[in-house]
C-alpha positions in Angstrom: 0.0 0.0 0.0 3.0 2.2 0.5 3.9 2.0 -3.1 0.3 2.4 -4.2 0.1 5.7 -2.0 3.4 7.0 -3.3 2.7 6.6 -7.0 -1.0 7.6 -6.9 -0.3 10.6 -4.7 -2.9 9.4 -2.2 -3.8 10.7 1.2 -4.2 8.1 3.9 -8.1 7.9 3.7 -7.8 6.6 0.1 -5.4 3.9 0.7 -5.8 2.8 4.4 -8.9 1.8 6.4 -10.0 3.6 9.4 -11.8 2.5 12.6 -14.4 5.2 11.8 -15.9 4.5 8.4 -16.7 8.2 7.7 -13.0 9.1 8.1 -11.9 7.0 5.0 -13.2 5.8 1.8 -10.3 3.6 0.5 -10.2 2.3 -3.1 -11.8 -1.1 -3.5 -11.0 -4.0 -5.7 -13.9 -3.0 -8.0 -12.0 0.4 -8.5 -9.1 -1.3 -10.2 -8.7 -1.3 -13.9 -5.9 -3.2 -15.8 -5.0 -3.1 -19.5 -2.6 -4.8 -21.8 -2.3 -2.3 -24.7 -5.9 -1.4 -25.4 -7.4 -4.6 -24.1 -9.0 -4.5 -20.7 -8.3 -7.5 -18.2 -11.1 -8.8 -16.3 -9.5 -8.2 -12.9 -12.0 -10.5 -11.0 -12.1 -13.6 -13.3 -9.0 -13.8 -15.5 -6.3 -16.3 -14.9 -3.8 -15.0 -12.4 -1.0 -15.3 -14.9 -2.9 -12.8 -17.2 -2.8 -10.1 -14.5 1.0 -10.1 -14.9 0.7 -9.1 -18.6 -0.9 -5.7 -17.8 1.1 -2.6 -18.8 -1.4 0.0 -17.4 -3.4 0.3 -14.2 -5.9 2.8 -13.0 -8.1 3.5 -10.0 -11.5 4.8 -10.3 -12.8 7.5 -7.8 -16.2 5.7 -7.1 -16.7 6.2 -3.4 -14.0 8.8 -2.4 -15.4 11.8 -0.8 -13.0 14.3 -2.2 -12.6 12.9 -5.7 -14.6 13.6 -8.7 -17.0 10.6 -9.2 -15.8 8.1 -11.8 -12.5 10.0 -12.5 -9.6 7.8 -13.1 -6.0 8.1 -12.3 -3.5 5.7 -13.9 0.0 4.7 -14.5 2.0 2.7 -17.1 4.3 -0.1 -16.0 7.9 0.9 -15.1 10.8 -1.3 -15.8 12.0 -0.9 -12.1 12.2 -4.5 -10.5 10.9 -3.1 -7.0 9.1 0.1 -7.7 6.4 -0.2 -10.3 2.8 1.1 -9.8 1.3 -1.5 -12.0 3.1 -4.3 -10.2 2.0 -2.9 -6.9 -1.6 -3.0 -7.9 -1.4 -6.4 -9.4 0.1 -7.8 -6.1 -2.9 -6.3 -4.2 -5.3 -7.8 -6.7 -3.6 -11.2 -6.5 -3.8 -11.3 -2.7 -7.4 -10.3 -2.5 -8.4 -12.9 -5.2 -6.4 -15.6 -3.5 -8.7 -15.2 -0.4 -12.0 -14.8 -2.4 -12.4 -11.1 -1.6 -15.6 -9.6 -3.0 -15.4 -6.6 -5.5 -16.2 -4.1 -2.8 -13.2 -5.2 -0.5 -10.8 -2.3 0.0 -7.3 -2.7 -1.5 -6.1 -1.9 2.0 -7.4 -5.2 3.5 -5.4 -8.4 3.8 -6.1 -11.8 4.8 -4.0 -12.9 7.9 -3.4 -16.7 7.7 -2.2 -16.8 11.3 -5.4 -15.0 12.7 -7.6 -16.6 10.0 -9.4 -13.4 9.3 -9.4 -10.1 7.3 -7.4 -7.3 8.6 -7.2 -3.6 7.7 -4.0 -1.7 7.0 -4.4 1.5 8.9 -2.6 4.8 8.6 -0.7 4.1 11.9 0.6 0.9 10.4 1.9 2.8 7.4 3.6 5.4 9.6 5.1 2.7 11.8 6.6 1.0 8.7 7.8 4.3 7.3 9.5 5.3 10.5 11.2 1.8 10.8 12.6 2.3 7.3 14.0 5.8 8.3 15.8 4.1 11.2 17.3 1.5 9.0 18.4 3.9 6.4 19.9 6.3 8.9 18.0 9.5 9.7 21.2 11.6 9.5 22.0 10.4 6.0 18.3 11.1 4.9 18.3 14.6 6.4 15.2 14.1 8.4 14.0 12.4 11.6 11.5 9.6 12.2 9.1 12.1 13.7 9.1 14.1 10.4 7.5 11.2 8.4 3.9 9.8 8.6 1.4 8.1 6.3 0.4 11.5 4.9 4.0 12.0 3.8 3.6 9.7 0.8 1.3 12.1 -1.1 3.8 15.0 -0.9 6.8 12.6 -1.2 5.4 11.3 -4.5 4.7 14.8 -5.8 8.3 15.9 -4.8 9.7 12.9 -6.6 7.8 13.9 -9.7 8.8 17.4 -9.5 12.4 16.6 -9.0 12.1 14.3 -12.0 11.1 17.3 -14.1 7.5 16.3 -14.5 5.3 19.3 -15.4 3.4 20.8 -12.4 0.1 20.7 -14.2 0.6 16.9 -14.7 1.4 16.5 -11.0 -1.6 18.5 -10.1 -3.9 16.4 -12.3 -2.5 13.1 -10.9 -2.9 14.2 -7.3 -6.4 15.7 -7.9 -5.2 19.0 -6.4 -6.2 22.6 -7.1 -3.1 24.7 -7.9 -2.7 26.2 -4.5 -3.0 22.9 -2.6 -0.3 21.3 -4.6 2.1 24.1 -4.0 1.7 23.7 -0.3 2.8 20.1 -0.7 5.9 20.8 -2.8 9.2 22.1 -1.3 10.8 24.6 -3.5 14.0 24.4 -1.5 14.6 20.9 -2.9 18.2 20.6 -3.9 17.4 19.7 -7.6 15.3 22.7 -7.9 17.7 25.2 -6.2 
């Protein structure tokens, strides 16, 4: 879910579950669209091996409170072996299908075989994982402390990565579903590549 949030510039309520249903409206399995070229893949019924042939994925804003209804955001496959938005979505779909999830199951749910039940990935879980990664990678070398990062950081971090990669700000704004001013608050102009 960390990779999905980073690539799709999502705030926690769209990629994590909440104890209070009104606080979040995460993307569901039914909101996933995969394509190979111009051919749509039946996410719920195709052979699992066919999912791996997808070269494009998108998520549809169908139940999100802040998104435009039925708007889609999508990505093409990257060639990176660890960080690919399409591969991240495919892994979620495969896991959910492996445990017979219904179409309305949030992408942020997982089946715990040890507990033998469905569990929710919550924003506190994402924050804990990110902070553990900062500790492992050495906060001094990164230039920030563990307290500086949380689940919400993935949205602005993904936007900063795009900005530092010379992606046009209008494209970043569209991908993140931001109005212009909101996007600028997330981006840090003092970033070294922009200075």
